[in-house]
N, C-alpha and C positions, 0 to 999 in steps of 0.2 A: 244269763244275767243282764238285764236291762235296766237303766237306772234313768233314762232320759225322760221318764214321766213324772219324776219328782217335782212338785212344786217348791218354790220357794218365795219368801217375802224379803224385799230389801228395800232400805231407806237411807238416804244421805242427808247429812245435816251439819251446815258449817258452824263451828263452835266459836272459833275465835280468829280474826286477821291481825296480823302484826307488821312488823317493819318489812319493806320492799314488799312482795308478794307472799309471804310466809302466812301459814294458816293450819290450823287444826281442824279436822273434819272427823265427824263420827259416822261410821256406817253401821247399820244394824241389819244383820242378815238370819232369818231363821231364829230370831230370839238371842242371837250372839251379837257382841257389840266390839267393832275394831275401830280404834282410834288412830288418826294419822298426823304426822308422818310416821311411817312405820317400814320394816324389813321382812321381807321373805327370803330365808335361805333357799337357794335353788339346788335342786337335785339334778344331776346330769352325767351322762356318761363320756362327754366329750372332754378329752385333756385330762382325766380324772383317773387315779389308780386304785380307786376303791369302788366296791360294786354298788349298783344302783340300789338293791335291796338293803343292803348294809347300812347306806347313808339314811334312806327314809325310815329304817326301824331305829336308828340312834336318834333321829328328831322325834318319832311317835313314842319311843320309849321313856324318853326324858320329858316328853310333852312340850317342847318348844312349842309355841303357840300358833306358829305360821309355817307354811312349807309351800314352795313352789315345785311341782313336778312335771317332768318332760313326757308327753303323751308319747313321744318316740321310744324313749326308754322302756317305758311300761309296755307298749307294743312289743317289743323284743323279748320280753319275759316268756318263759314256757306258760303254757296254760295253768298248770298247778300252781306256779309262783304269781300268776295273774290273780287267780282267787284268793290267795292266802293273803297277799299284800293288800287287795280291794277291801276285805274283810278288817284288815287292821287299820286301814284309811278310814273306815265307817265308824269303827270304835274311837278313833282319834277325834274325828269329827263331833262325836256325840260327848266328848269331853270338853267340848267349847272351843277346840282350836279351828284353824283355817286352812284351807287347801286351795292353792290357785294351780289349775291344770293348763300348762302351756302347751302350745301347738307341736312342739319339736322340730320346728323348720330350722331352727338354729343348729341342733345335733346333725339332723340329715343333710343340712348345706356343708358343714364342716368335715362330715364324714363322706362327703360326694357321693351319698345314697339317693339316687333317683327314684327309688321304689316307695319312698314314703309319699304318700298321696292324701289328699282331702278324704277321699273314700275311707282310708284305713284311719285317718283321725277321728272320723265319725265312729268307728267302732270302738276306739279308745275311750270317747267320750260315754259310750253307752255300757261301759264296762268298770268304771270306778267312779264314785261318788266325789263331789268337790262343791266348794262355795263359789269359786270364780272360775272362768275359762277364757281362753283368749280365741281369737279369729286364727283361722289357718292363713298365716300372713304371706304376703307375696314379697319378695325380695325386690329392691329397686332396680330400675332399669334406666340408665342414663341415656339411652338412645331414642326410645319412644316414650315421652313422658305421659302421653294423652292415653296410649294403651295402658301403660302401667297403672295410671290412676283409675281407668275403667275397671280393670283386673281386681285392683284394691278393694274397690267399693263392692264390686259382684262377688266377692269371696268373703268379704265381712257381712253382708247380708245373708248368704248362704250359710255361714258359721253360725248366725243368730238362730237359726232353725234347728241346730243341732240337739238343743237341749231346751227344756222349760224353765231352767234355772235362769234368774234374773241377774246374777253376776257375771255379766258378758264384758269382757275387755277387747275392743277392736285394737289391732295392732297397726300402727303406720309407719312405713319406712319411706326413706329418701336419699338421694345421691348425695345432697348437702343441706345445710341448716335452712337456707331460704326456700328451697323445695320443700322441706318438710313443714315449715310453718305455713307455706301456701296450700299444701295438701289438707292441712288440718282446718284451715279456713274454709275450703270448698266443702269437707266432709262436714262440719260442724253446721254449714248452712244447707246443705242437702240433706243430712240425716242427723237432726238435733236429738232425735228420740234414741240414737244409738250411741250417744256422747257422755252418757253417766259416768262411765269408767273406760278411760282411754289410755292406751301404753304406747310409748315411743321408746327405741333403743337408745341408750346414751351415746353408743359410737356413731349414730347418725347425727348427732347434735352439734360436732363440731371436732376440730383437731386439738384444742387447748381447752383448759377448764373455764377461762373466761368466755370463750364462744360458746361452750355448752352451757353455762349458766345463762348467758344472753338468750340462747335458742329456747332454752326451759321457760325463761320468762316471756319470752315472745308467744310461745304457746299457750302459756297460762293465761295471758291477757286474750287470746282468741277463744278459750274455752269460758272465760269470765264475762264476755260480753253479755249474754243474755241469762246466766245460769251460774251463781259463784258455788254451788254445790257439786259441781263436776270433780271427779277424781282423775289425777294424772299420775300414771304410773311411769317409772323409769326402769327399762330392762337392762340388766347388766351392769348395774351400779352399786358398788359396795365400798369403794374407799372412803374412808371416815370424811375426809375433807370434802370430798364431793358431795356425800350424804348431807354435810350441813349447808353448804352453798346452793344445791339444788333445792333443798328445802327452804332456804332463804328466798329462791326464786320463784316459789309456788309449787314444787312437787311434792306429792302425797304418799306415795308409796314406791318402794324400791326392791329389786333382787338382784341376787349375783352370786357368782361361786367362789367368791374371795374367802369365805368360811371354811371352805374345804383346801384351798389352795395355799394359804399364806398363816402367818401368826401375828395377831393382830397387838399392835402395843397402845394399849388404853390410856396411857400417861400422855404420849406424844401424838396420839392420833396417826400412827403411821403402820404400813403394811410391810412386814418382813418375812424372810425365808421361813417355810415351814419349819425347818430345823432349828430355829434360832429362838425358840420360845424361853430356853433358859438364859439367854441374854437379856431379856426384856426385865427381868427382874420383878415379876408380877406378883401381886400379894392377894389376887382374888381367891375365892373360895375353891375353885375347881383347881388352881396351881397349887394351893396349901395341901391338896390330897396326895401323899406320896405313894398311894397304893394305885393309882390308874396308870395304865400303860400310856406312852408318849401319844401316840396318833390320837386316842380317845381324849386325852388331856388336851390336845390343841384345839380339836374340834368344839369341845364343851367350853373351852375357854374363850373361843372366838363367838361362839352362840350367846354365852353370857355377856359378853362386850356388845353385841348389836342390841341385845335386848336391853340393856341399860342405857346405851348410848341413843337409842330412839326415844326413849322416855325422857332424856336429859334434853334432846332437841325440842321435844313437845313442851317440856317446862320452860325453855328458854323463849319459846315463840308465846307461851301463855302469860309469861311475865314481861314480855316486851324487851327481852334482853339479847335477842339472836343477832342484832346488829353488832352490838357490843362485843359479843362473844366471836362472832366471825372476823371483825375488825382486829382484835387481837391476834387470831390465829394466822390470818393471811394478809393482814395489813388493809388500811383502808384505801389506799390507791387500787387494789384489786377490786374492792366494792365499788368503787367509783366507775372504773372500767366497765364493770358489770352492768352497772345501771344506766350507761350511756346507750340505750337500745330502744327500740320501738317496733310496733308491728307495721 
């Protein structure tokens, strides 16, 4: 089974720019339309008590329109399970949904699995279909920044050749926000043709939400210098307040494992213990169904929240109300501190 030769068509169009650097962008890939800001529920084996296949099937069965899959976890499946899951993903894509294939470096790092390599990622890319795929990222090196920069750029260029799919997302890491912004500036200058869809981890953007937001704003300004259509994806970001503030600062898309780990309170935009859904007093359509098992109810409740919440953020940007909403949520002082930044 080799899917690498599949062609794709991809276009990016900026629809609306609003307060701070918030924006609505439309991506069209293979005739499917994706509007940002948007959220991809991530499926990973790290720190999760549910099986990789069961989570993917939950998302595809209920046709949640987006999913991020770890190539590392796909690689670990038995060959029979790989073939079956690949067929399910292909049917899911044909229904108009979107798949983002992540390199799996996150999972292999936290599991201390040194056997996961670029060549194994290459095999996974050829075995499953997708709309977007990431570069095989290089984790930051605090001791030798020049070597790390070269390895990062070399790996991005190599990863771009893994597939003819146009939805390619280079991942950039750094040991601190200043280095991340500097690395992005060098990357955009050296490889402008590879910057249409760029990803950075939220954890590399700073230690607190103000610093993270400032970093996203700085990166957004770098990407916008000669092309406002570029997409900025934030890896590992699913806190509702963070989604709002980073969208305000110019981020376009997000992914995280929060939908699997927590119970989201949609009224107060907080993340709670997975076992506390009954304490939230939620009135959504999922929680109203008394026939569902508890685990499935929490997962579907969270997915419904993320779908509706990202649509709400899009509406706030479209109507130029994101500043007012954000100010009421976190306070104008926080927004003022975020805005005091530059490249």
